[in-house]
N, C-alpha and C positions, 0 to 999 in steps of 0.2 A: 500418408495423408489421405483421409477419406474425403468424400464430397462435402460433408458437413463442416469438417475442419477447413477445407479449401474455401468454401463460401464465406466462412467466418473471417477470412483475411480481407474480404472486399471492403467492409466498412472502414478498415484502416487506410485503404487507398481512396476510397470515395466515401465520405462521411454521410451516408444516408442509409435508411433501413432497407436491406436487401431482401427481396422476396422472389420466389420462383415465378417466371412469366406466366401470366394467366392464359389459359388455352384460348385461341381464336375460335370463331364460329366453326371452322372446319377441324377443330381439335388439334391443330398444329401449333406448336409453341412459337412465340415471337421473340425476336432478339431482345436481350436486356437493354434497358434505357439507362445509360450511365449519366448521373447527375453531377452537378458542380457542388463545391468549388474546386476540389483537387483535379477532377476530370476537366475543369475549364482551363487549366494552365496550358497555354499553347505550346506545341512541340514542332520545331523546325526539324524536319527529318533530313539532315545534311549528308547522311551516309547510309544508304539503304540498298538492298538487293532484291526488291519485290519482283517476283516472277522467276526467281531462282529455285524452282521446284520441278520435279522430274516430269510432270505432265506437260511442261512447256517445251520440252525437247532440248537438244544440245546444238552447239555450233563450235567451230574451231576457237579454242581458248575458254569455252565456258557454255553458258546457257544462251539460248536464242534471244531471250529478253535483252542481253547485253550486246547483241549484234544487229538484230532486226528491229527497227522502229515499229512499234504497234504489234509486237509479237503476241499471238494468242496461243492458247493450249493446242497441242497437236493431238491430244487424246482427252477423253473425259477426266476431269479433275475430281478427285475423291478426297474424303477425310484422310485417307492414308497418305496422300500426296502432301497435305499440310502438316500432318503429324510426323511423317518420316521425310523430313526435308534434308538437304545436304548435311546440315549440322547433326541432326539426330541420327541420320544414316551412318555418319562417321562414329558417333558415339556407340551405336549398336555394333558395328564392325570391331571396334576396340574391345568389346566384350565377347567377340566370336559369333555374333548374331547378324550375319549378312542378310539384309532383307531381300536380296535377289536370289539367294541360295539359302533359304531359312530352313533349318532342320526341325521337323516335327516328330515327336515321339522317338527321337534318336535314330530315326531311319529315313522317312520321307523328306525329299527336298522340294521346296516350293518357292515361288516368287510371290512375295506378299502383295506386290502391286497388281499382278495378274489376278490373284485371288480376290482382291478388292473390287475388281471390275464385275466379277460374278456375284460375289456375296460379301459386301463391305462389313457387315456385322461379324461374320465368321472371321474375316481377316483381322479385325480388331481384337477379337477374342483370342486368336492364335498368337498375335504379337504382344499381347498385354503382359504376359509373364517376363518376357525379355525387357519391355519398357519399364517394368517395375524396378529394374536395376538403376534406372535413370530418372525415376519419378521425382526425385528431390533435386535434380540438377537444374540449373538456370534455363537450359534449353527447354527442357519439358515443361517447367513451370510457365515460361513465357508463352509457349504454344497452347498449353491448357487454359491459361488465363485468357489469352486472346480469342480462342474459339468460344469460350464461355461468354465473354462480353459481346462478341460480334454476333453469335448465333443463339445464345441461351442454353447451350448444351454443355454438360460436363462429360468429357470423353471417357472418364473413368466410372461413370455411372449412367450409362446409356443402355436402353433396351433395344431390341431389334428394330422395333418401329421407329424409335428416336434416331437410331443410326441411319436408317433408310431416309428419314426426313432430312437429316443434316447433309447427307450425300446429295440428295436432290437439290437442296439450296446451294450448296458449294458448287455443284456443277453448273446450275443456272447463273450464279454470280460470275463464275470464271468464263462463261461464254460472253459476257458483257463486262469484260475485266475493268475497263478504265472508267466506266460509269460507276461500277462497284467501288473502285478506289476512291473516287470523288465523294461517294456517299459516306464511306467510313472515315475519310479524312475530315469531312465536315462534322460528323457525329462525335469524333474523339478529339477534335481541335488540332489536327495535324495541319499546319499552316503551309509549309513549303516542302517540296520533295526533291532531293538530289540523288541521282544514281550514277555510279561510275560505269562507263560503257567502254567497249573495245573500239579501236580506231575505225573499224569497218562500219560501225553504227552511223558515223557521220558521212560516209560516202554512199550509203544504202538509199534506196528509194524511200521517200517519206510522204508519197502521195496517197497511200491507202487511207481509208476512213479511220481505221484503228490507229494509224501512225499519227494522224492529225489529232485524234482524241488524246493520245498519250502526250504528245509534245505540247498540247495546250496548257498542261499544268506541270509537266515533268522537266526539271532541269538536269543537266548532266555534267560530269567531269570526265575528261579524257584519260583513259588508262594508258600509261606509257610503258608498262612492264612488258607487253608483248614485243615491243620494238627491241628490246635487249637480246632477243633470240634471233634477230634478223641478220646476224653475221653468217648464218648458215642458209643455203637456198631452201625454199619451201614454196608450196603452192600458195600458202597464205601471204607470204611476202610478195610474190609475183602479182597476185590479185590486188593487193592494196597498192603497190607501186603503180600498177595500171590505172587504178581509180584515181590515184592522186596526180598521175601524169609525170612522175619522176621515179627512176629507178636509183636507189642509193647504193653506190659502190665504193665511194671514197669520201673524204672529209667534205670536200665541196659539194658533191651531189646529196650527201646526207643532210648538210645544212639546208639546202634548197628543199629537200623532201620534208624536213621537219617544219620549216616555215610555211610551206604550202599546206601540210596536215593541220598545223595549228590554226592557220587562217580558215580552212574549211570548218574546223570545229567551232571556232569563234563565230562564224557566220551562221552555224547551226544551233547557237545558243549555249555552247559550253561555258562553264563558269570557272574552270580550273583543270588541274591534272590530278592524277592519282597513281601511285605505284605500290606494289606489294613485294618488293624485292627481299624484305625481311623473311620471306618464306624460304629463300634459297641462298642467301649470301649476307654478308655483313652490310652495315649501313655507312661505311666509310667510303664515300664517293670522291675519290681523289681526282685532282685535275692533271690532265696529260696533254702534251702537245700533239698535233695531228701526226707528226712523224713517229710517235710512240705507239700508235694504235694500228692494229691489223684489222681491216674492215671485212674480210672475207677469206675464205679458205678453211683449212683445217686448224682451228684455233686451240691452243692448249688452254687448260683451266685458268692459268694466269692471264693469257691473252684475252680470254672471254671476260674476266673481271675488268681488265683495262678498257675493253670496248664498252662494257656496261657503264663504267665510270664516265667515259666520254659521252655516251648518249644522254645519261641523266643530267650531266652538267649543261649540255647543249639545250635540253628541255628547260632546265632551270633559267638559263639565260633568257629564253623566250617568255617564260611565266614572269620573270623579273621585269621585262619590258612591258608586259601586259598587266602588271599588278594582280596577277591571278594567285589564288590559293593553291597549295600543293598538299594533297592529303597523302600521308605516309604511314603505311602499316608498321607498327612497333610491337615487338614481343609476341606472346601467345603461341608462336611456332618458332622452330629453329632457335631455341632460346640461347644457345651459346654464341649466336651471332646477331641477334636482333635487338641489342642494347641501343638506345637512341643517342647516347653521348657523342658518337662520331658526327652527328648531324649538326653540331655546333659550327663546324666549318661551313657547311652549307648556309646556315643562318647568316653568318657574317658575309659570305661571298655574294648573297643575293638578298639584300635588305628589303627590296620591294615585293618579294615573294612571301606571302603568308604560309608558313608551314604548319599544317594541322596534323598533329600526331594522333593516329587512331589506335584505339584499344588501350595501349600503354602497359597493361598487366604483363608480366609482373614488375616491369620497369617504371612503376608509378612515381617513385622518388626521383629517378633520373629524368623522366619526362617533366615532372613538376619543376625540376631545377632548370631545365632549358627554358620552360615557359616563364619562370620568374626572371631569368637573367637575359633573355633575348627578346627584343620588342616584337619580332616577327614570328614567334613560335607560340602556337595555340594548342589546345588539348581537346580531344573528343573521347568521352567515355564509352562510345558505342561498342557493343558486344560484351561489356563487362556484366550487365545484368543477365545476358544469355549464357555466359560462361558460369557465373555464380553470383547471385545478388550480393553476397557479402564481400565480393571483390570490389563492387561499386561502393559499398558502404565504407570499406577500409580506405578506398581511394579518396572519397570526399573528406574523410576525417584527416587525411594527410594534406590535401590541397586547400581546404577552407581557410586555414590560418597561415597559408604559405604563398599560394599562387594568386596573382591579381584576379579579382573576380571577373574581369572582362575577358580572361583568357580561357575559360572553361565552357565547353558545349556538351550537349547530351543527346546524341542521336541514338539509333537502335541497332543498325546493322543487321536487319531482319531479312529473311528470304521471302516472306510473304507479308501482306498488309496485316493479316490476322496476328502473326508473331509480333509485328510492330506494336499492335495495340497492347498485347500482353507485356512486352518489354517496356513500353512507355509507362504503363500503368504501374509496374513494379518499381521503375526508376523514379517516378514522381513520388511514390510512397516513401522510398528510402531517402530521397532528397529532402522532402519536407520533414521527415524525422530528424535527420542530421542537422538541418538548420534550426529546428526547434530545440534540439539538445544542446546546440552550441550558441544559442541566441544571446546568452549573457556575455560570453567571451567575445562574440562577434559584434555585440552592440546593436542587435536587430530587434525591432518590435514586430508586431503582426504584419504591418505594411511592408517592412524591410524584408521579411521572410518571403512574402509573395513576390516582391520586386526582384529579389535575388534568384528565386526559383524560375521566374519568367526570363530573366537574363540567361540563365544557364540552359534552359529548355528551348529558348526562341531568340531573344534579342541579340545576343552575342553572335549567333550565326548570321543574323541579318547584316551585321557590321563586317563579318568576315567575307561573306559571299556576295555582298552588294545586291541583294535581291530580297523582296518582301518589305514589310513595314514593321518598325518596332511597336510593340504593344504594351 
């Protein structure tokens, strides 16, 4: 897909005449001004990972942005950081193109990120052939579209001067990260932001200027998946236990620890919990008595599963009491064990806990079945556009005439706000097309199409997470 063809997709997303940005007096291009109506559909970003790029640095369990409130880049952020995010880096590694050990001319080994610091244009030119293998993937399309819409540059049609310009802009924006987020959220009608964060986020210092800026508009959900590893001693467990004030070693102390941690998270503005156990185990969280659980020591694989079951159920008891949502990763990885159907038991056991099934592909039919038949199960298509836009299209075709319309939400699951802009744009295009294509059998007129799109992109999430206002 060349630049001409890529730009031709924009009118389908935003029905206005697209032209290249006019040069400013200093001959530097200005960001594209996205017009309405499609661009005006509000998007509640209920599951995002903004800040999960390599210039932000890392921390135990993931990126600093998930652990340190107000985290800012630890090094200059470049176009390469946005382009080769964790998703794209994984895609490249899967085709044998490790960006940290990239082979040039079948001999020289380089680090693309290091090269980008010295010469961003050369780094882009070197990596372009490898990116070409992924140029039609959802990940690449969302990043490319987002950068084009935010900065007015097409990364596949950039001169050296343009590449230097965009690097200067990106670096400047990421030095004032949270004001940049606010600007882009307003421009592209992102109404609310929820990010899953690690438990340490809630016990960390929140008094820095950047932390106050971030928390002024960012909501969070508490990731409980790290807790399932706390049967083994670790520095991370020790530090978190010290911060909470309780060391969990048995059933009683674990309940006290979880109650205190949830209280700290709630007082820090948490709206719910999130877990991604589908990456490494099945989703059949069975109930066990305290006597059946081994809480420490050298646990066997079976004992680790039992421990994890117990922790998840104790967390669900607390979310049920708090009427909190519980975001649950479904499918996309560990496919033999990430089927959501075993979650039916959890839905029945904790009726006040809203279970939001994330991603759902390829188990879209199974996820739709649960949402249709259990009042407290909801769906979020996040990441589907990034995986493959046609996955999202197929999912909507399955769900529109099957799942109650109040059960469907559409976040983006993006690692940067730029990617979120691209993913949201592509998602809106597909959603409007499918609603239009189905309007006869759905009984929707023009107003009904817009109302349904607004429900999926915004209003349903307001109901689930009890924040924001319906539009």
